[in-house]
C-alpha positions as CSV (number, residue, x, y, z in Angstrom):
1,M,10.9,-37.5,-71.1
2,E,14.5,-36.3,-70.5
3,N,15.1,-33.4,-68.0
4,V,17.0,-30.8,-69.8
5,T,18.6,-27.8,-68.1
6,D,19.5,-24.6,-69.9
7,L,22.8,-23.2,-68.8
8,I,24.2,-19.8,-69.5
9,V,27.7,-18.6,-69.0
10,L,27.9,-15.1,-67.6
11,T,31.0,-12.8,-67.2
12,S,31.2,-10.7,-64.2
13,D,32.5,-7.0,-64.2
14,D,36.0,-8.3,-63.2
15,G,36.1,-10.9,-66.1
16,E,35.3,-14.0,-64.1
17,E,33.0,-16.4,-65.8
18,F,30.4,-18.5,-64.1
19,E,27.4,-20.6,-65.0
20,V,23.8,-20.1,-64.0
21,E,20.9,-22.4,-64.6
22,V,17.8,-21.0,-66.3
23,I,14.8,-21.7,-64.1
24,D,12.1,-19.8,-66.0
25,R,11.4,-17.1,-68.4
26,V,8.7,-14.5,-67.7
27,E,7.4,-11.3,-69.3
28,V,6.5,-8.1,-67.6
29,G,4.8,-5.8,-70.1
30,E,7.0,-5.8,-73.2
31,T,10.2,-6.8,-71.3
32,E,11.4,-10.5,-71.0
33,Y,13.3,-11.8,-67.9
34,F,15.3,-14.9,-67.2
35,I,15.0,-16.3,-63.7
36,V,18.3,-17.9,-62.9
37,R,20.4,-19.4,-60.2
38,P,24.2,-20.3,-59.9
39,V,24.9,-23.9,-60.8
40,G,24.9,-26.0,-57.5
41,E,22.8,-23.5,-55.5
42,E,19.3,-24.4,-54.5
43,D,18.1,-21.3,-52.6
44,V,19.8,-18.5,-54.6
45,F,17.7,-16.9,-57.4
46,T,18.0,-13.7,-59.4
47,A,16.4,-12.2,-62.4
48,L,18.2,-11.0,-65.6
49,R,16.4,-8.5,-68.0
50,V,16.8,-9.2,-71.7
51,E,17.9,-6.0,-73.6
52,T,18.2,-5.6,-77.3
53,D,20.5,-3.0,-78.8
54,D,19.9,-1.1,-82.1
55,E,21.5,-3.9,-84.1
56,G,19.2,-6.6,-82.6
57,N,21.9,-8.2,-80.4
58,E,20.4,-9.4,-77.0
59,A,22.3,-8.9,-73.7
60,F,21.4,-9.5,-70.1
61,A,21.1,-6.6,-67.6
62,T,20.8,-6.9,-63.8
63,V,17.5,-5.7,-62.1
64,D,18.5,-2.9,-59.9
65,S,15.2,-1.3,-58.8
66,D,12.9,-2.8,-56.1
67,E,9.8,-2.0,-58.0
68,E,11.1,-3.9,-61.1
69,M,12.2,-6.9,-59.1
70,E,8.8,-7.0,-57.3
71,A,7.0,-7.0,-60.6
72,V,9.3,-9.9,-61.9
73,E,8.7,-11.8,-58.7
74,E,4.9,-11.4,-59.1
75,A,5.2,-12.6,-62.8
76,Y,7.2,-15.5,-61.8
77,N,4.9,-16.5,-58.9
78,L,2.0,-16.4,-61.4
79,S,3.8,-18.7,-63.8
80,L,4.3,-21.2,-61.0
81,L,0.6,-21.2,-60.2
82,E,-0.2,-21.8,-63.7
83,E,2.1,-24.7,-63.9
84,E,0.4,-26.3,-60.9
85,N,-3.0,-26.1,-62.7
């Protein structure tokens, strides 16, 4: 089985593009999140919330609140435990 990594190109507020590797996807309630890390980094992770506009276009948003990030971390940890079993 071939190991395939999903990469996403993001654009920062100042217009700089950079690639992140998708580590996992988790759901908290009705909201989907991507767990990502910059390409080449092993210990840096963040979560991106998937948002959909009125026309059905999806975009990523940063997770700014501590409570939301804690809920995403809990969902991610549970997904890791499920993979182990």
